[in-house]
PDB file with one MODEL, atoms N, CA, C and O in Angstrom:
MODEL        1
ATOM      1  N   MET A   1     149.047  82.864 104.339  1.00  0.00           N
ATOM      2  CA  MET A   1     147.853  82.824 104.548  1.00  0.00           C
ATOM      3  C   MET A   1     147.556  82.940 102.938  1.00  0.00           C
ATOM      4  O   MET A   1     147.914  83.808 102.142  1.00  0.00           O
ATOM      5  N   LEU A   2     146.630  81.541 102.710  1.00  0.00           N
ATOM      6  CA  LEU A   2     145.864  81.511 101.618  1.00  0.00           C
ATOM      7  C   LEU A   2     144.317  82.699 101.357  1.00  0.00           C
ATOM      8  O   LEU A   2     143.271  82.539 101.986  1.00  0.00           O
ATOM      9  N   ASN A   3     144.400  83.143 100.947  1.00  0.00           N
ATOM     10  CA  ASN A   3     142.966  84.203 100.295  1.00  0.00           C
ATOM     11  C   ASN A   3     142.345  83.296  99.410  1.00  0.00           C
ATOM     12  O   ASN A   3     143.072  82.563  98.740  1.00  0.00           O
ATOM     13  N   TYR A   4     140.958  83.215  99.285  1.00  0.00           N
ATOM     14  CA  TYR A   4     140.830  82.798  97.712  1.00  0.00           C
ATOM     15  C   TYR A   4     139.601  83.160  97.591  1.00  0.00           C
ATOM     16  O   TYR A   4     138.728  82.460  97.078  1.00  0.00           O
ATOM     17  N   GLY A   5     139.382  84.693  98.223  1.00  0.00           N
ATOM     18  CA  GLY A   5     138.590  85.999  97.726  1.00  0.00           C
ATOM     19  C   GLY A   5     137.512  86.422  98.475  1.00  0.00           C
ATOM     20  O   GLY A   5     137.071  87.560  98.635  1.00  0.00           O
ATOM     21  N   MET A   6     137.037  85.056  99.038  1.00  0.00           N
ATOM     22  CA  MET A   6     136.120  84.787 100.063  1.00  0.00           C
ATOM     23  C   MET A   6     135.945  85.929 101.109  1.00  0.00           C
ATOM     24  O   MET A   6     135.191  86.869 101.360  1.00  0.00           O
ATOM     25  N   SER A   7     137.051  85.324 101.570  1.00  0.00           N
ATOM     26  CA  SER A   7     137.162  86.305 103.129  1.00  0.00           C
ATOM     27  C   SER A   7     138.314  86.136 103.453  1.00  0.00           C
ATOM     28  O   SER A   7     138.924  85.125 103.104  1.00  0.00           O
ATOM     29  N   ARG A   8     138.855  87.082 104.185  1.00  0.00           N
ATOM     30  CA  ARG A   8     140.715  87.365 105.124  1.00  0.00           C
ATOM     31  C   ARG A   8     140.247  87.721 106.400  1.00  0.00           C
ATOM     32  O   ARG A   8     139.146  88.101 106.799  1.00  0.00           O
ATOM     33  N   VAL A   9     141.585  87.465 107.084  1.00  0.00           N
ATOM     34  CA  VAL A   9     141.805  87.713 108.403  1.00  0.00           C
ATOM     35  C   VAL A   9     142.133  89.411 108.449  1.00  0.00           C
ATOM     36  O   VAL A   9     142.431  89.936 107.377  1.00  0.00           O
ATOM     37  N   CYS A  10     142.086  90.138 109.506  1.00  0.00           N
ATOM     38  CA  CYS A  10     142.658  91.215 109.700  1.00  0.00           C
ATOM     39  C   CYS A  10     142.086  91.628 111.314  1.00  0.00           C
ATOM     40  O   CYS A  10     140.993  92.092 111.639  1.00  0.00           O
ATOM     41  N   ASN A  11     143.513  91.193 112.335  1.00  0.00           N
ATOM     42  CA  ASN A  11     143.393  91.480 113.453  1.00  0.00           C
ATOM     43  C   ASN A  11     142.177  90.533 114.146  1.00  0.00           C
ATOM     44  O   ASN A  11     141.571  90.954 115.131  1.00  0.00           O
ATOM     45  N   GLY A  12     141.885  89.270 113.571  1.00  0.00           N
ATOM     46  CA  GLY A  12     141.640  88.505 114.184  1.00  0.00           C
ATOM     47  C   GLY A  12     139.911  88.573 113.883  1.00  0.00           C
ATOM     48  O   GLY A  12     139.024  87.859 114.352  1.00  0.00           O
ATOM     49  N   ILE A  13     139.839  89.530 113.075  1.00  0.00           N
ATOM     50  CA  ILE A  13     138.427  89.921 112.757  1.00  0.00           C
ATOM     51  C   ILE A  13     138.396  89.118 111.479  1.00  0.00           C
ATOM     52  O   ILE A  13     139.463  89.105 110.866  1.00  0.00           O
ATOM     53  N   LYS A  14     137.329  88.404 110.922  1.00  0.00           N
ATOM     54  CA  LYS A  14     137.065  87.903 109.567  1.00  0.00           C
ATOM     55  C   LYS A  14     136.531  89.053 108.730  1.00  0.00           C
ATOM     56  O   LYS A  14     135.818  89.877 109.302  1.00  0.00           O
ATOM     57  N   ARG A  15     136.779  89.186 107.536  1.00  0.00           N
ATOM     58  CA  ARG A  15     136.298  90.104 106.753  1.00  0.00           C
ATOM     59  C   ARG A  15     135.622  89.591 105.279  1.00  0.00           C
ATOM     60  O   ARG A  15     135.793  88.396 105.039  1.00  0.00           O
ATOM     61  N   LEU A  16     135.007  90.239 104.453  1.00  0.00           N
ATOM     62  CA  LEU A  16     134.103  89.685 103.392  1.00  0.00           C
ATOM     63  C   LEU A  16     135.193  90.363 102.653  1.00  0.00           C
ATOM     64  O   LEU A  16     135.684  91.414 103.067  1.00  0.00           O
ATOM     65  N   SER A  17     135.629  89.699 101.421  1.00  0.00           N
ATOM     66  CA  SER A  17     136.361  90.202  99.973  1.00  0.00           C
ATOM     67  C   SER A  17     134.448  91.181  99.516  1.00  0.00           C
ATOM     68  O   SER A  17     133.242  90.982  99.664  1.00  0.00           O
ATOM     69  N   PRO A  18     135.686  92.518  98.760  1.00  0.00           N
ATOM     70  CA  PRO A  18     134.133  93.143  98.310  1.00  0.00           C
ATOM     71  C   PRO A  18     133.107  92.481  97.341  1.00  0.00           C
ATOM     72  O   PRO A  18     131.919  92.760  97.176  1.00  0.00           O
ATOM     73  N   ASN A  19     134.124  91.228  96.552  1.00  0.00           N
ATOM     74  CA  ASN A  19     133.037  91.029  95.833  1.00  0.00           C
ATOM     75  C   ASN A  19     132.229  90.194  96.951  1.00  0.00           C
ATOM     76  O   ASN A  19     131.199  90.862  97.041  1.00  0.00           O
ATOM     77  N   ALA A  20     132.136  89.427  97.597  1.00  0.00           N
ATOM     78  CA  ALA A  20     131.429  88.946  98.816  1.00  0.00           C
ATOM     79  C   ALA A  20     130.656  89.730  99.262  1.00  0.00           C
ATOM     80  O   ALA A  20     129.594  89.174  99.542  1.00  0.00           O
ATOM     81  N   GLN A  21     130.670  91.079  99.533  1.00  0.00           N
ATOM     82  CA  GLN A  21     130.203  91.548 100.570  1.00  0.00           C
ATOM     83  C   GLN A  21     129.328  92.245  98.845  1.00  0.00           C
ATOM     84  O   GLN A  21     128.193  92.686  99.026  1.00  0.00           O
ATOM     85  N   SER A  22     129.666  92.280  97.914  1.00  0.00           N
ATOM     86  CA  SER A  22     128.554  93.295  97.072  1.00  0.00           C
ATOM     87  C   SER A  22     127.389  92.375  96.948  1.00  0.00           C
ATOM     88  O   SER A  22     126.230  92.780  97.032  1.00  0.00           O
ATOM     89  N   ILE A  23     127.676  91.278  96.770  1.00  0.00           N
ATOM     90  CA  ILE A  23     126.867  89.139  96.442  1.00  0.00           C
ATOM     91  C   ILE A  23     125.933  89.401  97.761  1.00  0.00           C
ATOM     92  O   ILE A  23     124.733  89.135  97.694  1.00  0.00           O
ATOM     93  N   VAL A  24     126.482  89.903  98.911  1.00  0.00           N
ATOM     94  CA  VAL A  24     125.920  89.552 100.386  1.00  0.00           C
ATOM     95  C   VAL A  24     124.721  91.197 100.237  1.00  0.00           C
ATOM     96  O   VAL A  24     123.533  91.141 100.551  1.00  0.00           O
ATOM     97  N   GLU A  25     125.178  92.069  99.884  1.00  0.00           N
ATOM     98  CA  GLU A  25     124.163  93.462  99.115  1.00  0.00           C
ATOM     99  C   GLU A  25     123.091  93.098  98.560  1.00  0.00           C
ATOM    100  O   GLU A  25     121.958  93.337  98.978  1.00  0.00           O
ATOM    101  N   TYR A  26     123.555  92.139  97.002  1.00  0.00           N
ATOM    102  CA  TYR A  26     122.699  91.833  96.281  1.00  0.00           C
ATOM    103  C   TYR A  26     121.366  91.202  97.149  1.00  0.00           C
ATOM    104  O   TYR A  26     120.212  91.600  97.309  1.00  0.00           O
ATOM    105  N   VAL A  27     122.158  89.964  97.641  1.00  0.00           N
ATOM    106  CA  VAL A  27     120.631  89.106  98.238  1.00  0.00           C
ATOM    107  C   VAL A  27     120.119  90.174  98.985  1.00  0.00           C
ATOM    108  O   VAL A  27     119.005  90.473  98.557  1.00  0.00           O
ATOM    109  N   ALA A  28     120.528  90.978 100.067  1.00  0.00           N
ATOM    110  CA  ALA A  28     119.760  91.872 101.141  1.00  0.00           C
ATOM    111  C   ALA A  28     118.772  92.375 100.479  1.00  0.00           C
ATOM    112  O   ALA A  28     117.605  92.203 100.829  1.00  0.00           O
ATOM    113  N   VAL A  29     119.212  93.236  99.174  1.00  0.00           N
ATOM    114  CA  VAL A  29     117.905  94.381  98.441  1.00  0.00           C
ATOM    115  C   VAL A  29     117.075  93.126  97.868  1.00  0.00           C
ATOM    116  O   VAL A  29     115.886  93.255  98.158  1.00  0.00           O
ATOM    117  N   ILE A  30     117.398  91.700  96.988  1.00  0.00           N
ATOM    118  CA  ILE A  30     116.361  90.662  96.828  1.00  0.00           C
ATOM    119  C   ILE A  30     115.575  89.959  97.533  1.00  0.00           C
ATOM    120  O   ILE A  30     114.748  89.116  97.183  1.00  0.00           O
ATOM    121  N   LEU A  31     115.949  90.451  98.857  1.00  0.00           N
ATOM    122  CA  LEU A  31     114.866  89.640  99.594  1.00  0.00           C
ATOM    123  C   LEU A  31     113.669  91.234 100.350  1.00  0.00           C
ATOM    124  O   LEU A  31     112.501  91.232 100.739  1.00  0.00           O
ATOM    125  N   VAL A  32     114.672  92.311 100.256  1.00  0.00           N
ATOM    126  CA  VAL A  32     113.737  93.359 100.502  1.00  0.00           C
ATOM    127  C   VAL A  32     112.613  93.420  99.274  1.00  0.00           C
ATOM    128  O   VAL A  32     111.418  93.716  99.244  1.00  0.00           O
ATOM    129  N   ILE A  33     113.203  93.162  98.667  1.00  0.00           N
ATOM    130  CA  ILE A  33     112.175  93.471  96.609  1.00  0.00           C
ATOM    131  C   ILE A  33     110.904  92.123  97.508  1.00  0.00           C
ATOM    132  O   ILE A  33     109.893  92.338  98.177  1.00  0.00           O
ATOM    133  N   ILE A  34     111.550  90.860  97.122  1.00  0.00           N
ATOM    134  CA  ILE A  34     110.537  90.034  97.920  1.00  0.00           C
ATOM    135  C   ILE A  34     109.720  90.117  98.868  1.00  0.00           C
ATOM    136  O   ILE A  34     108.670  89.495  98.706  1.00  0.00           O
ATOM    137  N   ALA A  35     109.863  90.747  99.923  1.00  0.00           N
ATOM    138  CA  ALA A  35     109.302  90.564 100.617  1.00  0.00           C
ATOM    139  C   ALA A  35     108.160  92.031 100.373  1.00  0.00           C
ATOM    140  O   ALA A  35     106.991  91.808 100.689  1.00  0.00           O
ATOM    141  N   VAL A  36     108.461  93.357  99.876  1.00  0.00           N
ATOM    142  CA  VAL A  36     107.601  93.966  99.473  1.00  0.00           C
ATOM    143  C   VAL A  36     106.543  93.754  98.500  1.00  0.00           C
ATOM    144  O   VAL A  36     105.619  94.545  98.307  1.00  0.00           O
ATOM    145  N   CYS A  37     106.739  92.524  97.825  1.00  0.00           N
ATOM    146  CA  CYS A  37     105.908  92.187  96.977  1.00  0.00           C
ATOM    147  C   CYS A  37     104.706  91.301  97.409  1.00  0.00           C
ATOM    148  O   CYS A  37     103.661  91.488  96.785  1.00  0.00           O
ATOM    149  N   ILE A  38     104.709  90.330  98.426  1.00  0.00           N
ATOM    150  CA  ILE A  38     104.463  89.481  98.858  1.00  0.00           C
ATOM    151  C   ILE A  38     103.474  90.528  99.835  1.00  0.00           C
ATOM    152  O   ILE A  38     102.271  90.503  99.576  1.00  0.00           O
ATOM    153  N   THR A  39     103.885  91.326 100.804  1.00  0.00           N
ATOM    154  CA  THR A  39     102.441  92.597 101.677  1.00  0.00           C
ATOM    155  C   THR A  39     102.125  93.234 101.040  1.00  0.00           C
ATOM    156  O   THR A  39     101.134  93.807 101.492  1.00  0.00           O
ATOM    157  N   ALA A  40     102.561  93.779  99.470  1.00  0.00           N
ATOM    158  CA  ALA A  40     101.340  94.105  98.704  1.00  0.00           C
ATOM    159  C   ALA A  40     100.519  92.903  97.948  1.00  0.00           C
ATOM    160  O   ALA A  40      99.424  93.211  97.478  1.00  0.00           O
ATOM    161  N   GLY A  41     100.909  91.752  97.823  1.00  0.00           N
ATOM    162  CA  GLY A  41     100.111  91.402  97.100  1.00  0.00           C
ATOM    163  C   GLY A  41      98.889  90.715  98.416  1.00  0.00           C
ATOM    164  O   GLY A  41      97.761  90.289  98.170  1.00  0.00           O
ATOM    165  N   ILE A  42      99.426  90.777  99.518  1.00  0.00           N
ATOM    166  CA  ILE A  42      98.152  90.102 101.086  1.00  0.00           C
ATOM    167  C   ILE A  42      97.404  91.338 100.298  1.00  0.00           C
ATOM    168  O   ILE A  42      96.425  91.105  99.588  1.00  0.00           O
ATOM    169  N   TYR A  43      97.891  92.582 100.457  1.00  0.00           N
ATOM    170  CA  TYR A  43      96.954  93.688 100.609  1.00  0.00           C
ATOM    171  C   TYR A  43      95.925  94.071  99.434  1.00  0.00           C
ATOM    172  O   TYR A  43      94.840  94.649  99.502  1.00  0.00           O
ATOM    173  N   TYR A  44      96.656  93.536  98.291  1.00  0.00           N
ATOM    174  CA  TYR A  44      95.673  93.541  97.137  1.00  0.00           C
ATOM    175  C   TYR A  44      94.736  92.549  97.208  1.00  0.00           C
ATOM    176  O   TYR A  44      93.683  92.710  96.592  1.00  0.00           O
ATOM    177  N   GLN A  45      94.972  91.270  98.026  1.00  0.00           N
ATOM    178  CA  GLN A  45      93.820  90.405  97.983  1.00  0.00           C
ATOM    179  C   GLN A  45      92.743  90.085  98.698  1.00  0.00           C
ATOM    180  O   GLN A  45      91.781  89.336  98.526  1.00  0.00           O
ATOM    181  N   ARG A  46      93.291  91.177  99.962  1.00  0.00           N
ATOM    182  CA  ARG A  46      91.899  91.460 101.097  1.00  0.00           C
ATOM    183  C   ARG A  46      91.214  92.146  99.956  1.00  0.00           C
ATOM    184  O   ARG A  46      90.084  91.857  99.559  1.00  0.00           O
ATOM    185  N   SER A  47      92.168  93.294  99.345  1.00  0.00           N
ATOM    186  CA  SER A  47      90.987  94.774  99.128  1.00  0.00           C
ATOM    187  C   SER A  47      89.845  93.768  97.671  1.00  0.00           C
ATOM    188  O   SER A  47      88.667  94.096  97.529  1.00  0.00           O
ATOM    189  N   LEU A  48      90.304  92.936  97.027  1.00  0.00           N
ATOM    190  CA  LEU A  48      89.745  92.465  96.193  1.00  0.00           C
ATOM    191  C   LEU A  48      88.745  91.411  96.749  1.00  0.00           C
ATOM    192  O   LEU A  48      87.998  90.756  96.021  1.00  0.00           O
ATOM    193  N   GLN A  49      88.801  91.297  98.222  1.00  0.00           N
ATOM    194  CA  GLN A  49      87.734  89.854  98.631  1.00  0.00           C
ATOM    195  C   GLN A  49      86.606  90.711  99.576  1.00  0.00           C
ATOM    196  O   GLN A  49      85.612  90.233 100.123  1.00  0.00           O
ATOM    197  N   GLY A  50      87.162  92.418  99.604  1.00  0.00           N
ATOM    198  CA  GLY A  50      86.092  92.948 100.008  1.00  0.00           C
ATOM    199  C   GLY A  50      85.065  93.506  99.154  1.00  0.00           C
ATOM    200  O   GLY A  50      83.905  93.778  99.464  1.00  0.00           O
ATOM    201  N   LYS A  51      85.882  93.698  97.575  1.00  0.00           N
ATOM    202  CA  LYS A  51      85.080  94.655  96.212  1.00  0.00           C
ATOM    203  C   LYS A  51      84.144  93.087  96.277  1.00  0.00           C
ATOM    204  O   LYS A  51      82.916  93.171  96.302  1.00  0.00           O
ATOM    205  N   TYR A  52      84.676  91.987  96.295  1.00  0.00           N
ATOM    206  CA  TYR A  52      83.324  90.906  96.120  1.00  0.00           C
ATOM    207  C   TYR A  52      82.748  90.843  97.320  1.00  0.00           C
ATOM    208  O   TYR A  52      82.062  89.823  97.381  1.00  0.00           O
ATOM    209  N   ARG A  53      82.718  91.392  98.182  1.00  0.00           N
ATOM    210  CA  ARG A  53      81.956  90.897  99.296  1.00  0.00           C
ATOM    211  C   ARG A  53      80.920  92.380  99.254  1.00  0.00           C
ATOM    212  O   ARG A  53      79.769  92.521  99.667  1.00  0.00           O
ATOM    213  N   GLN A  54      81.629  93.137  98.742  1.00  0.00           N
ATOM    214  CA  GLN A  54      80.651  94.379  98.401  1.00  0.00           C
ATOM    215  C   GLN A  54      79.842  93.974  97.370  1.00  0.00           C
ATOM    216  O   GLN A  54      78.639  94.133  97.579  1.00  0.00           O
ATOM    217  N   THR A  55      80.127  93.545  96.425  1.00  0.00           N
ATOM    218  CA  THR A  55      78.832  93.251  95.166  1.00  0.00           C
ATOM    219  C   THR A  55      78.295  92.455  95.570  1.00  0.00           C
ATOM    220  O   THR A  55      77.212  92.507  94.987  1.00  0.00           O
ATOM    221  N   ALA A  56      78.270  91.328  96.506  1.00  0.00           N
ATOM    222  CA  ALA A  56      77.992  89.867  96.622  1.00  0.00           C
ATOM    223  C   ALA A  56      76.509  90.604  97.774  1.00  0.00           C
ATOM    224  O   ALA A  56      75.326  90.332  97.572  1.00  0.00           O
ATOM    225  N   ASP A  57      76.872  91.273  98.598  1.00  0.00           N
ATOM    226  CA  ASP A  57      76.004  91.819  99.620  1.00  0.00           C
ATOM    227  C   ASP A  57      75.066  92.595  98.693  1.00  0.00           C
ATOM    228  O   ASP A  57      73.904  92.195  98.761  1.00  0.00           O
ATOM    229  N   VAL A  58      75.316  93.766  97.707  1.00  0.00           N
ATOM    230  CA  VAL A  58      74.857  93.976  97.057  1.00  0.00           C
ATOM    231  C   VAL A  58      73.382  93.379  96.057  1.00  0.00           C
ATOM    232  O   VAL A  58      72.257  93.862  95.928  1.00  0.00           O
ATOM    233  N   LEU A  59      74.141  91.913  95.373  1.00  0.00           N
ATOM    234  CA  LEU A  59      73.223  91.600  94.825  1.00  0.00           C
ATOM    235  C   LEU A  59      72.415  90.498  95.408  1.00  0.00           C
ATOM    236  O   LEU A  59      71.442  90.039  94.810  1.00  0.00           O
ATOM    237  N   GLY A  60      72.872  89.997  96.757  1.00  0.00           N
ATOM    238  CA  GLY A  60      72.023  89.339  97.215  1.00  0.00           C
ATOM    239  C   GLY A  60      70.826  90.114  98.394  1.00  0.00           C
ATOM    240  O   GLY A  60      70.022  89.666  99.211  1.00  0.00           O
ATOM    241  N   GLY A  61      71.037  90.816  98.164  1.00  0.00           N
ATOM    242  CA  GLY A  61      70.205  91.635  98.607  1.00  0.00           C
ATOM    243  C   GLY A  61      70.108  92.113 100.360  1.00  0.00           C
ATOM    244  O   GLY A  61      69.136  92.262 101.101  1.00  0.00           O
ATOM    245  N   GLY A  62      71.197  92.221 100.525  1.00  0.00           N
ATOM    246  CA  GLY A  62      71.522  92.521 101.573  1.00  0.00           C
ATOM    247  C   GLY A  62      72.184  91.293 102.736  1.00  0.00           C
ATOM    248  O   GLY A  62      72.444  91.474 103.926  1.00  0.00           O
ATOM    249  N   GLU A  63      72.359  89.851 101.808  1.00  0.00           N
ATOM    250  CA  GLU A  63      72.502  88.935 102.972  1.00  0.00           C
ATOM    251  C   GLU A  63      73.947  89.121 103.299  1.00  0.00           C
ATOM    252  O   GLU A  63      74.552  89.776 102.450  1.00  0.00           O
ATOM    253  N   GLN A  64      74.848  88.593 104.604  1.00  0.00           N
ATOM    254  CA  GLN A  64      75.891  88.675 104.481  1.00  0.00           C
ATOM    255  C   GLN A  64      76.479  87.665 103.540  1.00  0.00           C
ATOM    256  O   GLN A  64      75.720  86.842 103.027  1.00  0.00           O
ATOM    257  N   TYR A  65      77.712  87.652 103.276  1.00  0.00           N
ATOM    258  CA  TYR A  65      78.372  86.907 102.460  1.00  0.00           C
ATOM    259  C   TYR A  65      79.423  86.273 103.102  1.00  0.00           C
ATOM    260  O   TYR A  65      80.124  86.969 103.837  1.00  0.00           O
ATOM    261  N   THR A  66      79.744  84.786 102.943  1.00  0.00           N
ATOM    262  CA  THR A  66      80.455  84.368 104.130  1.00  0.00           C
ATOM    263  C   THR A  66      81.429  83.685 103.017  1.00  0.00           C
ATOM    264  O   THR A  66      80.948  83.276 101.960  1.00  0.00           O
ATOM    265  N   PRO A  67      82.767  83.584 103.292  1.00  0.00           N
ATOM    266  CA  PRO A  67      84.008  83.261 102.404  1.00  0.00           C
ATOM    267  C   PRO A  67      83.736  81.462 102.450  1.00  0.00           C
ATOM    268  O   PRO A  67      84.505  80.706 101.856  1.00  0.00           O
TER     269      PRO A  67
ENDMDL
END
C-alpha cells in the first residue's frame, strides 16, 4: 500500500496522518475565531447604532430616528 502522508487505511477505516490531523485542527480553530469576530462585530455595530439613535433623539428634540 502506498502512503503519501495524507491518509492510511487501518481495518477498513480511513485515518488521517498526524500532519493532516493537525492541519484540520488548525483550520477548525481559525474558523471558530472568524465566527467569534463576525459575531462580535455584529454586536458592536448594533451598539453603535443604538448610540447614534440615542444621540439623534436628544439632538432632534425627541423625534424618532429611523435609519
